[in-house]
Short mmCIF file of the C-alpha atoms (twelve columns), coordinates in Angstrom:
data_MODEL
# 
_entry.id   MODEL 
# 
loop_
_atom_site.group_PDB 
_atom_site.id 
_atom_site.type_symbol 
_atom_site.label_atom_id 
_atom_site.label_alt_id 
_atom_site.label_comp_id 
_atom_site.label_asym_id 
_atom_site.label_seq_id 
_atom_site.Cartn_x 
_atom_site.Cartn_y 
_atom_site.Cartn_z 
_atom_site.pdbx_PDB_model_num 
ATOM 1   C CA . MET A 1   -122.208 19.349 46.405 1 
ATOM 2   C CA . ASN A 2   -119.226 17.376 47.691 1 
ATOM 3   C CA . LYS A 3   -117.073 18.438 44.748 1 
ATOM 4   C CA . ILE A 4   -117.866 22.098 45.485 1 
ATOM 5   C CA . THR A 5   -116.822 21.768 49.115 1 
ATOM 6   C CA . GLU A 6   -113.780 19.590 48.406 1 
ATOM 7   C CA . THR A 7   -112.111 22.101 46.054 1 
ATOM 8   C CA . PRO A 8   -111.479 24.836 48.650 1 
ATOM 9   C CA . ARG A 9   -110.381 22.180 51.141 1 
ATOM 10  C CA . LEU A 10  -107.834 20.843 48.694 1 
ATOM 11  C CA . TYR A 11  -106.607 24.373 47.949 1 
ATOM 12  C CA . HIS A 12  -106.272 25.101 51.676 1 
ATOM 13  C CA . TYR A 13  -104.415 21.822 52.205 1 
ATOM 14  C CA . ILE A 14  -101.898 22.605 49.455 1 
ATOM 15  C CA . MET A 15  -101.474 26.316 50.118 1 
ATOM 16  C CA . GLU A 16  -101.484 26.185 53.910 1 
ATOM 17  C CA . ASP A 17  -100.817 22.695 55.268 1 
ATOM 18  C CA . LEU A 18  -98.063  21.774 52.814 1 
ATOM 19  C CA . SER A 19  -96.375  25.181 52.663 1 
ATOM 20  C CA . ASP A 20  -93.309  26.308 54.571 1 
ATOM 21  C CA . PRO A 21  -94.693  28.324 57.546 1 
ATOM 22  C CA . ARG A 22  -91.516  30.414 57.707 1 
ATOM 23  C CA . THR A 23  -92.031  31.938 54.248 1 
ATOM 24  C CA . ALA A 24  -95.835  32.098 54.273 1 
ATOM 25  C CA . ASP A 25  -96.009  35.887 54.611 1 
ATOM 26  C CA . TRP A 26  -92.997  36.760 52.499 1 
ATOM 27  C CA . PHE A 27  -93.477  39.000 49.473 1 
ATOM 28  C CA . MET A 28  -95.068  37.234 46.448 1 
ATOM 29  C CA . VAL A 29  -95.204  33.863 48.219 1 
ATOM 30  C CA . ARG A 30  -98.544  33.308 50.007 1 
ATOM 31  C CA . SER A 31  -100.734 33.009 46.901 1 
ATOM 32  C CA . PRO A 32  -99.829  32.053 43.331 1 
ATOM 33  C CA . VAL A 33  -102.214 34.696 41.964 1 
ATOM 34  C CA . PRO A 34  -99.718  37.630 41.913 1 
ATOM 35  C CA . LEU A 35  -97.181  35.344 40.251 1 
ATOM 36  C CA . PHE A 36  -99.627  34.197 37.565 1 
ATOM 37  C CA . LEU A 37  -100.634 37.818 36.936 1 
ATOM 38  C CA . SER A 38  -96.966  38.780 36.565 1 
ATOM 39  C CA . ILE A 39  -96.360  35.973 34.073 1 
ATOM 40  C CA . ALA A 40  -99.548  36.912 32.182 1 
ATOM 41  C CA . VAL A 41  -98.399  40.552 31.915 1 
ATOM 42  C CA . TYR A 42  -94.994  39.341 30.750 1 
ATOM 43  C CA . LEU A 43  -96.495  37.139 28.016 1 
ATOM 44  C CA . TYR A 44  -98.804  39.987 26.962 1 
ATOM 45  C CA . LEU A 45  -95.749  42.241 26.628 1 
ATOM 46  C CA . VAL A 46  -94.005  39.600 24.513 1 
ATOM 47  C CA . LYS A 47  -97.003  39.517 22.171 1 
ATOM 48  C CA . MET A 48  -97.966  43.194 22.062 1 
ATOM 49  C CA . GLY A 49  -94.647  44.936 22.746 1 
ATOM 50  C CA . PRO A 50  -93.279  44.536 19.204 1 
ATOM 51  C CA . VAL A 51  -96.632  45.797 17.854 1 
ATOM 52  C CA . TRP A 52  -96.453  48.938 19.989 1 
ATOM 53  C CA . MET A 53  -92.866  49.539 18.886 1 
ATOM 54  C CA . GLN A 54  -93.532  49.111 15.162 1 
ATOM 55  C CA . SER A 55  -93.961  52.827 14.466 1 
ATOM 56  C CA . ARG A 56  -91.427  53.958 17.059 1 
ATOM 57  C CA . LYS A 57  -87.664  54.256 16.945 1 
ATOM 58  C CA . PRO A 58  -85.677  51.869 19.148 1 
ATOM 59  C CA . TYR A 59  -84.690  53.332 22.493 1 
ATOM 60  C CA . ASP A 60  -81.050  53.895 23.391 1 
ATOM 61  C CA . LEU A 61  -80.772  52.046 26.704 1 
ATOM 62  C CA . LYS A 62  -77.008  51.721 26.891 1 
ATOM 63  C CA . ASN A 63  -76.537  53.324 30.315 1 
ATOM 64  C CA . ILE A 64  -79.614  51.625 31.779 1 
ATOM 65  C CA . MET A 65  -78.430  48.240 30.536 1 
ATOM 66  C CA . ILE A 66  -74.924  48.760 31.923 1 
ATOM 67  C CA . PHE A 67  -76.437  49.538 35.325 1 
ATOM 68  C CA . TYR A 68  -78.931  46.649 35.122 1 
ATOM 69  C CA . ASN A 69  -76.322  44.066 34.135 1 
ATOM 70  C CA . PHE A 70  -73.944  45.268 36.841 1 
ATOM 71  C CA . CYS A 71  -76.731  44.898 39.430 1 
ATOM 72  C CA . MET A 72  -77.531  41.396 38.160 1 
ATOM 73  C CA . VAL A 73  -73.866  40.364 38.383 1 
ATOM 74  C CA . THR A 74  -73.781  41.623 41.980 1 
ATOM 75  C CA . LEU A 75  -77.071  39.954 42.919 1 
ATOM 76  C CA . SER A 76  -76.055  36.635 41.339 1 
ATOM 77  C CA . ALA A 77  -72.696  36.709 43.106 1 
ATOM 78  C CA . TYR A 78  -74.414  37.362 46.428 1 
ATOM 79  C CA . MET A 79  -76.833  34.446 45.952 1 
ATOM 80  C CA . PHE A 80  -74.011  32.108 44.980 1 
ATOM 81  C CA . TYR A 81  -72.032  33.187 48.045 1 
ATOM 82  C CA . GLU A 82  -75.023  32.516 50.310 1 
ATOM 83  C CA . THR A 83  -75.457  28.974 48.973 1 
ATOM 84  C CA . LEU A 84  -71.708  28.453 49.297 1 
ATOM 85  C CA . VAL A 85  -71.859  29.282 53.010 1 
ATOM 86  C CA . THR A 86  -75.157  27.597 53.886 1 
ATOM 87  C CA . ALA A 87  -74.767  24.424 51.794 1 
ATOM 88  C CA . TRP A 88  -71.455  23.698 50.063 1 
ATOM 89  C CA . LEU A 89  -69.209  24.671 53.006 1 
ATOM 90  C CA . ASN A 90  -71.641  23.515 55.696 1 
ATOM 91  C CA . PRO A 91  -70.373  20.159 57.059 1 
ATOM 92  C CA . ASP A 92  -73.862  19.311 58.362 1 
ATOM 93  C CA . PHE A 93  -75.445  19.758 54.924 1 
ATOM 94  C CA . SER A 94  -75.534  16.659 52.693 1 
ATOM 95  C CA . LYS A 95  -74.543  17.306 49.071 1 
ATOM 96  C CA . VAL A 96  -76.008  13.920 48.110 1 
ATOM 97  C CA . CYS A 97  -79.553  14.316 49.415 1 
ATOM 98  C CA . GLN A 98  -80.629  16.914 51.954 1 
ATOM 99  C CA . PRO A 99  -84.172  17.229 53.343 1 
ATOM 100 C CA . VAL A 100 -85.655  20.638 54.121 1 
ATOM 101 C CA . ASP A 101 -84.910  21.999 57.579 1 
ATOM 102 C CA . TYR A 102 -88.148  23.823 58.465 1 
ATOM 103 C CA . SER A 103 -86.774  25.050 61.785 1 
ATOM 104 C CA . ASN A 104 -85.746  28.587 62.671 1 
ATOM 105 C CA . ASN A 105 -82.104  27.603 62.797 1 
ATOM 106 C CA . PRO A 106 -80.091  30.631 61.553 1 
ATOM 107 C CA . GLN A 107 -78.446  28.643 58.724 1 
ATOM 108 C CA . ALA A 108 -81.789  27.161 57.650 1 
ATOM 109 C CA . LEU A 109 -83.413  30.611 57.604 1 
ATOM 110 C CA . ARG A 110 -80.450  32.010 55.697 1 
ATOM 111 C CA . LEU A 111 -80.899  29.370 52.994 1 
ATOM 112 C CA . ALA A 112 -84.663  29.959 52.908 1 
ATOM 113 C CA . ASN A 113 -84.012  33.661 52.384 1 
ATOM 114 C CA . VAL A 114 -81.681  33.120 49.415 1 
ATOM 115 C CA . ILE A 115 -84.143  30.684 47.806 1 
ATOM 116 C CA . TRP A 116 -86.843  33.365 48.095 1 
ATOM 117 C CA . LEU A 117 -84.435  35.998 46.726 1 
ATOM 118 C CA . TYR A 118 -83.650  33.740 43.772 1 
ATOM 119 C CA . TYR A 119 -87.379  33.478 43.031 1 
ATOM 120 C CA . ILE A 120 -87.717  37.280 43.107 1 
ATOM 121 C CA . SER A 121 -84.679  37.602 40.830 1 
ATOM 122 C CA . LYS A 122 -86.502  35.515 38.206 1 
ATOM 123 C CA . LEU A 123 -89.251  38.159 38.172 1 
ATOM 124 C CA . ILE A 124 -86.666  40.936 37.863 1 
ATOM 125 C CA . GLU A 125 -85.233  39.123 34.835 1 
ATOM 126 C CA . PHE A 126 -88.422  39.888 32.905 1 
ATOM 127 C CA . LEU A 127 -86.549  43.128 32.195 1 
ATOM 128 C CA . ASP A 128 -84.272  41.174 29.837 1 
ATOM 129 C CA . THR A 129 -87.224  40.905 27.470 1 
ATOM 130 C CA . VAL A 130 -88.437  44.447 28.116 1 
ATOM 131 C CA . PHE A 131 -85.071  45.740 26.920 1 
ATOM 132 C CA . PHE A 132 -85.291  43.612 23.759 1 
ATOM 133 C CA . VAL A 133 -88.743  45.026 23.019 1 
ATOM 134 C CA . LEU A 134 -87.754  48.657 23.603 1 
ATOM 135 C CA . ARG A 135 -84.589  48.237 21.496 1 
ATOM 136 C CA . LYS A 136 -86.606  46.443 18.762 1 
ATOM 137 C CA . LYS A 137 -84.411  43.335 18.998 1 
ATOM 138 C CA . ASN A 138 -87.390  41.108 18.227 1 
ATOM 139 C CA . ASN A 139 -85.249  38.366 16.694 1 
ATOM 140 C CA . GLN A 140 -83.814  37.748 20.146 1 
ATOM 141 C CA . ILE A 141 -87.213  37.075 21.706 1 
ATOM 142 C CA . THR A 142 -87.125  33.382 20.825 1 
ATOM 143 C CA . PHE A 143 -89.303  30.571 22.125 1 
ATOM 144 C CA . LEU A 144 -86.425  29.439 24.338 1 
ATOM 145 C CA . HIS A 145 -86.007  32.927 25.773 1 
ATOM 146 C CA . VAL A 146 -89.709  33.322 26.568 1 
ATOM 147 C CA . TYR A 147 -90.182  29.771 27.859 1 
ATOM 148 C CA . HIS A 148 -87.180  30.076 30.141 1 
ATOM 149 C CA . HIS A 149 -88.190  33.446 31.562 1 
ATOM 150 C CA . ALA A 150 -91.830  32.445 32.058 1 
ATOM 151 C CA . SER A 151 -91.171  29.026 33.627 1 
ATOM 152 C CA . MET A 152 -88.368  29.848 36.058 1 
ATOM 153 C CA . PRO A 153 -90.448  32.124 38.384 1 
ATOM 154 C CA . PHE A 154 -93.154  29.466 38.707 1 
ATOM 155 C CA . TRP A 155 -90.560  26.782 39.386 1 
ATOM 156 C CA . TYR A 156 -88.967  28.742 42.227 1 
ATOM 157 C CA . TRP A 157 -92.196  30.132 43.611 1 
ATOM 158 C CA . GLN A 158 -92.782  26.483 44.467 1 
ATOM 159 C CA . GLY A 159 -89.347  26.395 46.043 1 
ATOM 160 C CA . ALA A 160 -89.987  29.475 48.188 1 
ATOM 161 C CA . LYS A 161 -93.515  28.350 49.055 1 
ATOM 162 C CA . PHE A 162 -93.017  24.669 49.884 1 
ATOM 163 C CA . VAL A 163 -89.354  23.647 50.012 1 
ATOM 164 C CA . SER A 164 -87.218  26.637 50.963 1 
ATOM 165 C CA . GLY A 165 -84.207  24.572 51.907 1 
ATOM 166 C CA . GLY A 166 -82.613  21.194 51.350 1 
ATOM 167 C CA . GLU A 167 -82.222  20.130 47.735 1 
ATOM 168 C CA . SER A 168 -83.608  23.465 46.499 1 
ATOM 169 C CA . TYR A 169 -80.165  24.970 47.056 1 
ATOM 170 C CA . LEU A 170 -78.632  23.282 44.000 1 
ATOM 171 C CA . VAL A 171 -80.469  25.159 41.250 1 
ATOM 172 C CA . VAL A 172 -80.026  28.449 43.091 1 
ATOM 173 C CA . SER A 173 -76.315  27.864 43.527 1 
ATOM 174 C CA . LEU A 174 -75.352  26.625 40.062 1 
ATOM 175 C CA . ASN A 175 -77.627  28.980 38.168 1 
ATOM 176 C CA . SER A 176 -76.434  31.981 40.178 1 
ATOM 177 C CA . PHE A 177 -72.839  31.041 39.376 1 
ATOM 178 C CA . ILE A 178 -73.705  30.791 35.669 1 
ATOM 179 C CA . HIS A 179 -75.481  34.145 35.866 1 
ATOM 180 C CA . VAL A 180 -72.416  35.859 37.284 1 
ATOM 181 C CA . ILE A 181 -70.626  34.835 34.100 1 
ATOM 182 C CA . MET A 182 -73.576  35.511 31.810 1 
ATOM 183 C CA . TYR A 183 -74.428  38.975 33.098 1 
ATOM 184 C CA . THR A 184 -70.731  39.891 33.067 1 
ATOM 185 C CA . TYR A 185 -70.796  38.987 29.382 1 
ATOM 186 C CA . TYR A 186 -73.830  41.196 28.752 1 
ATOM 187 C CA . LEU A 187 -72.384  43.977 30.871 1 
ATOM 188 C CA . LEU A 188 -69.341  44.070 28.607 1 
ATOM 189 C CA . ALA A 189 -71.501  43.739 25.478 1 
ATOM 190 C CA . ALA A 190 -73.602  46.734 26.581 1 
ATOM 191 C CA . PHE A 191 -70.563  48.998 26.194 1 
ATOM 192 C CA . GLY A 192 -70.749  48.470 22.429 1 
ATOM 193 C CA . PRO A 193 -68.652  47.093 19.536 1 
ATOM 194 C CA . SER A 194 -65.381  48.176 21.132 1 
ATOM 195 C CA . MET A 195 -65.762  45.341 23.630 1 
ATOM 196 C CA . GLN A 196 -66.394  42.638 21.035 1 
ATOM 197 C CA . LYS A 197 -62.790  41.414 21.054 1 
ATOM 198 C CA . TYR A 198 -63.224  40.491 24.722 1 
ATOM 199 C CA . LEU A 199 -66.398  38.461 24.118 1 
ATOM 200 C CA . TRP A 200 -64.930  35.399 22.439 1 
ATOM 201 C CA . TRP A 201 -66.134  33.106 25.218 1 
ATOM 202 C CA . LYS A 202 -69.893  33.053 24.541 1 
ATOM 203 C CA . LYS A 203 -69.720  29.506 23.185 1 
ATOM 204 C CA . HIS A 204 -68.094  28.300 26.391 1 
ATOM 205 C CA . MET A 205 -70.715  30.107 28.464 1 
ATOM 206 C CA . THR A 206 -73.418  28.195 26.594 1 
ATOM 207 C CA . LYS A 207 -71.568  24.945 27.328 1 
ATOM 208 C CA . LEU A 208 -71.673  25.805 31.034 1 
ATOM 209 C CA . GLN A 209 -75.405  26.366 30.755 1 
ATOM 210 C CA . LEU A 210 -75.789  22.919 29.219 1 
ATOM 211 C CA . ILE A 211 -73.653  21.347 31.943 1 
ATOM 212 C CA . GLN A 212 -75.804  22.876 34.682 1 
ATOM 213 C CA . PHE A 213 -79.010  21.406 33.209 1 
ATOM 214 C CA . VAL A 214 -77.385  17.984 32.841 1 
ATOM 215 C CA . TRP A 215 -76.339  18.272 36.506 1 
ATOM 216 C CA . PHE A 216 -79.909  19.207 37.546 1 
ATOM 217 C CA . VAL A 217 -81.371  16.224 35.687 1 
ATOM 218 C CA . LEU A 218 -78.857  13.683 36.987 1 
ATOM 219 C CA . HIS A 219 -79.007  14.990 40.542 1 
ATOM 220 C CA . ALA A 220 -82.823  14.880 40.564 1 
ATOM 221 C CA . LEU A 221 -82.780  11.297 39.267 1 
ATOM 222 C CA . HIS A 222 -80.235  10.268 41.876 1 
ATOM 223 C CA . THR A 223 -82.134  11.950 44.712 1 
ATOM 224 C CA . LEU A 224 -85.394  10.352 43.595 1 
ATOM 225 C CA . TYR A 225 -83.656  6.972  43.634 1 
ATOM 226 C CA . ILE A 226 -82.015  7.136  47.061 1 
ATOM 227 C CA . GLY A 227 -84.565  9.381  48.837 1 
ATOM 228 C CA . CYS A 228 -83.968  11.406 51.989 1 
ATOM 229 C CA . GLY A 229 -87.333  12.890 52.860 1 
ATOM 230 C CA . PHE A 230 -87.180  15.717 50.343 1 
ATOM 231 C CA . PRO A 231 -90.587  15.980 48.562 1 
ATOM 232 C CA . ARG A 232 -90.554  13.728 45.503 1 
ATOM 233 C CA . ALA A 233 -93.194  15.829 43.727 1 
ATOM 234 C CA . TYR A 234 -90.847  18.802 43.669 1 
ATOM 235 C CA . LEU A 235 -87.974  16.662 42.415 1 
ATOM 236 C CA . MET A 236 -90.207  15.448 39.586 1 
ATOM 237 C CA . CYS A 237 -90.997  19.065 38.728 1 
ATOM 238 C CA . GLN A 238 -87.278  19.874 38.731 1 
ATOM 239 C CA . LEU A 239 -86.570  16.886 36.519 1 
ATOM 240 C CA . LEU A 240 -89.210  17.830 33.939 1 
ATOM 241 C CA . VAL A 241 -88.343  21.535 33.809 1 
ATOM 242 C CA . ALA A 242 -84.579  20.931 33.720 1 
ATOM 243 C CA . PHE A 243 -84.878  18.289 31.012 1 
ATOM 244 C CA . SER A 244 -87.059  20.527 28.830 1 
ATOM 245 C CA . GLN A 245 -84.585  23.377 29.220 1 
ATOM 246 C CA . LEU A 246 -81.689  21.050 28.416 1 
ATOM 247 C CA . VAL A 247 -83.339  19.980 25.158 1 
ATOM 248 C CA . LEU A 248 -84.057  23.589 24.138 1 
ATOM 249 C CA . PHE A 249 -80.573  24.833 25.048 1 
ATOM 250 C CA . LEU A 250 -78.989  21.937 23.201 1 
ATOM 251 C CA . ASN A 251 -81.028  22.821 20.129 1 
ATOM 252 C CA . PHE A 252 -79.917  26.454 20.469 1 
ATOM 253 C CA . TYR A 253 -76.272  25.408 20.802 1 
ATOM 254 C CA . THR A 254 -76.465  23.172 17.730 1 
ATOM 255 C CA . GLN A 255 -78.136  25.829 15.598 1 
ATOM 256 C CA . THR A 256 -75.954  28.706 16.774 1 
ATOM 257 C CA . TYR A 257 -72.587  26.990 16.528 1 
ATOM 258 C CA . SER A 258 -72.998  25.003 13.348 1 
ATOM 259 C CA . LYS A 259 -70.447  26.110 10.751 1 
ATOM 260 C CA . SER A 260 -72.988  27.942 8.586  1 
ATOM 261 C CA . ASN A 261 -74.432  29.910 11.500 1 
ATOM 262 C CA . GLN A 262 -70.989  30.759 12.806 1 
ATOM 263 C CA . ARG A 263 -70.218  32.391 9.461  1 
ATOM 264 C CA . GLU A 264 -73.425  34.445 9.712  1 
ATOM 265 C CA . ASN A 265 -72.535  35.580 13.230 1 
ATOM 266 C CA . GLN A 266 -69.077  36.673 12.100 1 
ATOM 267 C CA . VAL A 267 -70.505  39.087 9.513  1 
ATOM 268 C CA . SER A 268 -72.779  40.782 12.055 1 
ATOM 269 C CA . SER A 269 -72.462  44.536 11.610 1 
ATOM 270 C CA . ASN A 270 -72.053  45.452 15.285 1 
ATOM 271 C CA . GLY A 271 -70.631  42.250 16.671 1 
ATOM 272 C CA . ILE A 272 -73.419  41.681 19.215 1 
ATOM 273 C CA . SER A 273 -76.644  41.925 17.215 1 
ATOM 274 C CA . THR A 274 -76.932  38.165 16.832 1 
ATOM 275 C CA . GLU A 275 -76.399  37.389 20.498 1 
ATOM 276 C CA . LYS A 276 -79.364  35.961 22.364 1 
ATOM 277 C CA . LYS A 277 -79.756  36.474 26.101 1 
ATOM 278 C CA . LEU A 278 -80.934  33.097 27.313 1 
ATOM 279 C CA . SER A 279 -81.203  32.786 31.033 1 
# 
């Protein structure tokens, strides 16, 4: 009987007592159920989408993808700018270890808002995979691609729900900066083979992605060591997720840019068919 009564109490303690009261009623934040349903639908699409498309011709989504990638460049640039103003250029914000400011201070609310927006952007990025499915680019729906897209929304739902400030800024800031570059790359690629000569820098973009995950891991370790009141449980989550992504991205980099695979990529018929959208 005690176990039955303790379960809802524990849930209430986690979901209500530990949560950030400022973001409690924000879209897709209060309960994890809508998030889990979204991820479940996404994984179902990954599994069944290629089956549904087997007897259909691939869709021509050129104009849609140009518009989508342009919007993602703009959104990523906006999120990076917001973290620049609220954290990097804020003299009262520690870049070494910053606890969450749960007050209604305008700067604190501004940072909370961009952390929530970053979480929502991870749900929007499910469209990356939808486009692969509809274009029948099934070889690009790799384990890394799916794992990354499925794990990031859950990671930053926790950020928006519990720690919408403080150390949460770092992932939002660095990843948004990387995404400005990445979605610019895919915006150019969406125009077709004529743009291929301008896309020589994919390898360097992947290096930046690796650097960001190394930064996340080292920063989490350092913050755990010195402490500043930022929840250690969330830092542990960041450490585990970032390290797993680092290992997978490093494996991708090694496989993609080995000499044999570079030769295969060079003989691609359209110049972009072997590219994999990662994050």
